[in-house]
C-alpha positions as CSV (number, residue, x, y, z in Angstrom):
1,X,17.3,-17.4,40.2
2,X,19.2,-20.5,39.7
3,X,19.6,-21.9,36.1
4,X,21.1,-25.1,34.7
5,X,22.6,-25.8,31.3
6,X,24.9,-28.6,30.0
7,X,26.8,-29.6,26.9
8,X,27.3,-26.2,25.2
9,X,30.2,-27.7,23.2
10,X,31.3,-24.2,22.0
11,X,33.6,-24.4,18.9
12,X,32.8,-28.1,18.4
13,X,32.0,-28.3,14.7
14,X,31.1,-32.0,14.8
15,X,28.5,-31.5,17.5
16,X,26.2,-29.9,14.9
17,X,26.0,-33.3,13.1
18,X,26.5,-35.6,16.1
19,X,23.6,-34.1,18.1
20,X,21.6,-33.0,15.0
21,X,21.7,-29.4,16.1
22,X,19.5,-27.2,13.9
23,X,22.2,-24.7,12.9
24,X,24.0,-24.0,9.6
25,X,27.3,-23.4,11.4
26,X,29.0,-22.7,14.7
27,X,28.5,-19.0,14.4
28,X,24.7,-19.4,14.3
29,X,24.8,-21.9,17.2
30,X,26.9,-19.5,19.3
31,X,24.6,-16.6,18.5
32,X,21.4,-18.5,19.4
33,X,22.9,-19.8,22.7
34,X,24.0,-16.2,23.6
35,X,20.6,-14.7,22.7
36,X,18.7,-17.3,24.6
37,X,21.0,-17.0,27.6
38,X,20.7,-13.2,27.6
39,X,16.9,-13.4,27.4
40,X,16.6,-15.3,30.7
41,X,19.7,-14.8,32.9
42,X,20.4,-11.6,34.8
43,X,23.7,-10.6,36.3
44,X,22.5,-11.6,39.8
45,X,21.5,-15.1,38.8
46,X,23.5,-18.3,39.3
47,X,24.0,-20.6,36.3
48,X,25.4,-24.1,36.8
49,X,27.0,-25.3,33.6
50,X,26.9,-29.1,34.0
51,X,29.9,-29.8,31.9
52,X,31.3,-29.6,28.4
53,X,31.6,-25.9,28.0
54,X,33.7,-26.1,24.8
55,X,35.7,-28.2,22.5
56,X,38.8,-26.1,22.6
57,X,39.8,-23.0,24.6
58,X,41.0,-19.7,23.3
59,X,40.6,-16.0,23.8
60,X,37.4,-15.9,21.7
61,X,35.7,-18.6,23.8
62,X,36.9,-16.8,27.0
63,X,35.3,-13.5,25.9
64,X,32.1,-15.3,24.8
65,X,31.7,-16.9,28.3
66,X,32.8,-13.8,30.2
67,X,30.2,-11.7,28.4
68,X,27.3,-14.0,29.3
69,X,25.4,-12.6,32.4
70,X,25.2,-14.4,35.7
71,X,27.5,-16.0,38.2
72,X,28.8,-19.1,36.3
73,X,29.6,-22.3,38.2
74,X,31.2,-25.2,36.4
75,X,30.5,-28.8,37.1
76,X,33.4,-30.5,35.3
77,X,32.5,-32.5,32.2
78,X,34.7,-34.9,30.2
79,X,35.6,-32.1,27.7
80,X,36.5,-29.6,30.4
81,X,39.2,-31.5,32.2
82,X,42.0,-30.6,29.8
83,X,41.4,-26.8,30.3
84,X,41.4,-26.8,34.1
85,X,45.2,-26.1,34.2
86,X,44.6,-22.9,32.3
87,X,44.0,-20.1,34.8
88,X,42.1,-18.0,32.2
89,X,39.6,-20.8,31.9
90,X,39.3,-21.2,35.6
91,X,38.8,-17.4,36.1
92,X,35.6,-17.6,34.1
93,X,33.8,-19.4,36.9
94,X,32.8,-18.5,40.4
95,X,33.2,-22.2,41.4
96,X,34.5,-25.3,39.8
97,X,33.5,-28.8,41.1
98,X,33.3,-32.3,39.8
99,X,30.2,-33.0,41.9
100,X,28.1,-30.6,43.9
101,X,25.0,-30.6,46.1
102,X,23.2,-27.3,46.2
103,X,19.8,-26.0,47.5
104,X,17.3,-24.6,45.1
105,X,14.2,-23.1,46.6
106,X,14.4,-25.5,49.5
107,X,15.1,-28.6,47.4
108,X,18.5,-30.4,47.5
109,X,19.9,-30.9,44.0
110,X,22.9,-33.1,43.1
111,X,24.9,-31.8,40.2
112,X,27.1,-34.1,38.2
113,X,28.0,-34.2,34.5
114,X,27.1,-37.8,34.1
115,X,23.6,-39.3,34.9
116,X,23.7,-41.3,38.2
117,X,21.5,-44.3,38.8
118,X,21.4,-43.6,42.6
119,X,22.6,-40.2,43.9
120,X,23.1,-38.8,47.4
121,X,19.6,-38.2,48.8
122,X,17.9,-40.4,46.2
123,X,15.7,-42.0,48.8
124,X,15.0,-38.6,50.4
125,X,13.5,-37.1,47.3
126,X,16.6,-35.1,46.3
127,X,16.9,-34.1,42.7
128,X,19.7,-34.8,40.2
129,X,20.7,-32.6,37.3
130,X,23.1,-33.9,34.7
131,X,24.2,-33.6,31.1
132,X,26.5,-35.7,28.9
133,X,24.0,-37.9,27.0
134,X,22.7,-35.0,24.8
135,X,19.5,-35.9,23.0
136,X,20.1,-39.5,22.0
137,X,16.7,-40.9,22.7
138,X,17.8,-44.4,21.8
139,X,20.5,-44.2,24.4
140,X,20.1,-46.8,27.2
141,X,20.6,-44.1,29.9
142,X,17.8,-41.9,28.4
143,X,15.4,-44.8,28.3
144,X,16.3,-45.8,31.9
145,X,16.0,-42.3,33.2
146,X,12.5,-42.0,31.9
147,X,11.3,-44.7,34.4
148,X,9.3,-43.7,37.5
149,X,12.2,-44.4,39.9
150,X,14.2,-41.6,38.2
151,X,11.5,-39.0,38.2
152,X,13.8,-36.6,40.1
153,X,16.7,-36.9,37.5
154,X,16.8,-34.1,34.9
155,X,18.9,-33.7,31.7
156,X,20.0,-30.0,31.5
157,X,21.6,-30.5,28.0
158,X,21.1,-27.7,25.5
159,X,19.9,-30.1,22.9
160,X,16.7,-30.9,24.9
161,X,16.2,-27.5,26.4
162,X,16.0,-25.1,23.4
163,X,19.6,-24.1,23.9
164,X,18.6,-22.1,26.9
165,X,19.5,-22.2,30.6
166,X,16.6,-23.7,32.5
167,X,15.2,-23.4,36.1
168,X,14.5,-26.5,38.0
169,X,10.8,-25.8,37.6
170,X,11.3,-25.8,33.8
171,X,13.3,-29.1,33.8
172,X,10.6,-30.7,35.9
173,X,7.8,-29.5,33.6
174,X,9.6,-30.7,30.5
175,X,10.2,-34.1,31.9
176,X,6.6,-34.4,33.1
177,X,5.4,-33.5,29.7
178,X,7.7,-36.1,28.1
179,X,6.5,-38.8,30.5
180,X,2.8,-37.8,29.8
181,X,3.3,-38.2,26.0
182,X,5.5,-41.4,26.1
């Protein structure tokens, strides 16, 4: 299986308030993310983390990430750049890319931390999975990406996806449900 997740923001205390995360503290957030991850991801699965793994890097974060099952691939986010020089950080991931095109069950998927208005293969029906904008429904990008011409663009952010890695099928279903009720 292939799963997607973005904007974990491990050890980022202010994210609890900034994104209105429903946790009393970072320990609870870390525990829920780990439980949810472990419930769906097996050691053989590929997980594409679409940026912003953490807000700091230390031995504790390295152990946390290392102990999550699956082959972890990093798509570099704005908060990840400063850790790329650290070999221990880099060793946590099978691959590290700023932008990547993969195939998921016969579908081309463009992975980039930031939402793109027109991505490679846009006119061919390719998909785009991104993060960065969290759950800010008032955000211009969120409103724009709900339009019909962006039906193949999906936010993998934890704030919108129950703090759980999602398959492409799940991202599509969530967006279709949002569009139905909006």
